[in-house]
C-alpha positions in Angstrom: 0.0 -0.2 -0.2 1.5 3.3 -0.4 0.8 6.5 1.0 -2.3 7.9 -1.1 -4.1 4.2 -0.1 -3.6 5.0 3.6 -4.9 8.4 3.5 -8.1 7.5 1.3 -8.3 4.6 4.1 -8.6 6.5 7.0 -10.8 9.0 5.9 -13.0 6.6 4.7 -13.2 4.7 8.0 -13.6 8.7 9.6 -16.2 8.9 7.2 -18.0 5.7 8.3 -17.0 7.0 12.0 -19.5 9.8 11.5 -21.9 8.4 10.6 -22.6 5.6 12.3 -20.8 6.5 15.6 -23.8 6.9 18.1 -24.4 3.2 16.8 -21.4 1.8 18.4 -21.3 4.0 20.9 -24.4 2.0 22.1 -23.0 -1.3 21.0 -20.0 -1.0 23.1 -22.4 -0.3 26.4 -24.4 -2.7 24.9 -21.0 -5.6 25.0 -19.8 -4.2 28.3 -23.0 -4.9 29.9 -23.5 -8.2 28.5 -19.1 -9.1 29.7 -20.5 -8.1 33.2 -23.5 -10.3 33.4 -21.4 -13.1 32.2 -18.7 -12.6 34.6 -20.9 -11.9 37.9 -23.5 -15.3 36.5 -19.6 -17.0 36.0 -18.7 -16.3 39.9 -22.0 -17.3 41.1 -22.5 -20.8 39.5 -20.7 -23.5 40.8 -18.2 -25.0 39.6 -18.7 -28.6 37.9 -15.6 -30.1 36.7 -15.5 -34.0 35.0 -11.7 -34.3 34.1 -11.4 -36.8 31.2 -9.4 -40.0 30.6 -5.8 -39.3 30.8 -5.1 -41.8 28.3 -5.3 -40.5 24.4 -5.0 -43.0 21.3 -2.9 -41.6 18.3 -6.6 -41.7 16.3 -7.8 -38.9 19.4 -4.5 -37.0 18.8 -4.9 -36.9 15.3 -8.5 -35.7 15.0 -8.6 -33.3 17.0 -5.3 -31.9 15.0 -7.2 -32.1 12.0 -10.5 -30.9 13.5 -8.2 -27.3 15.1 -7.4 -27.8 11.7 -10.2 -27.1 9.3 -11.9 -24.5 12.2 -8.9 -22.4 11.7 -9.3 -22.4 7.8 -12.9 -22.5 8.0 -11.7 -19.2 9.9 -12.9 -15.8 8.2 -10.3 -13.9 10.2 -7.3 -16.0 9.6 -7.9 -16.2 6.4 -8.7 -12.5 6.1 -4.9 -12.2 7.4 -3.3 -15.1 5.7 -4.2 -13.6 3.1 -2.9 -10.1 4.1 0.4 -11.3 5.2 1.0 -13.5 2.3 0.3 -10.8 0.1 2.3 -8.6 1.8 5.2 -11.0 1.2 4.8 -11.0 -2.6 5.7 -14.6 -3.3 6.5 -15.3 -6.3 5.4 -18.4 -7.5 6.9 -18.7 -11.2 10.3 -20.1 -10.1 11.6 -17.1 -9.3 13.9 -16.1 -5.7 11.6 -15.2 -3.0 11.6 -11.6 -1.7 9.8 -9.4 0.2 9.1 -5.3 0.3 
């Protein structure tokens, strides 16, 4: 990204904040109230923890690995992170050298 694109992005974000700023303020207070309620309900609840069998087999470990892998690959935020990461690295796939900007 060059400086012009970054300045345009900041201008667009400022305009968006002006238009929907009060909505985000209300949303932030509602989210804070929810977190306070959730914390109080966790403190008032009785803890019940059942320990699972600690003898893990290789099949359970591979199943856990692949379920975590597919969960991460399906996460939209992770997809955007890796897309931005690889975009900024400018990896050349035509057999040439790898370089970064």
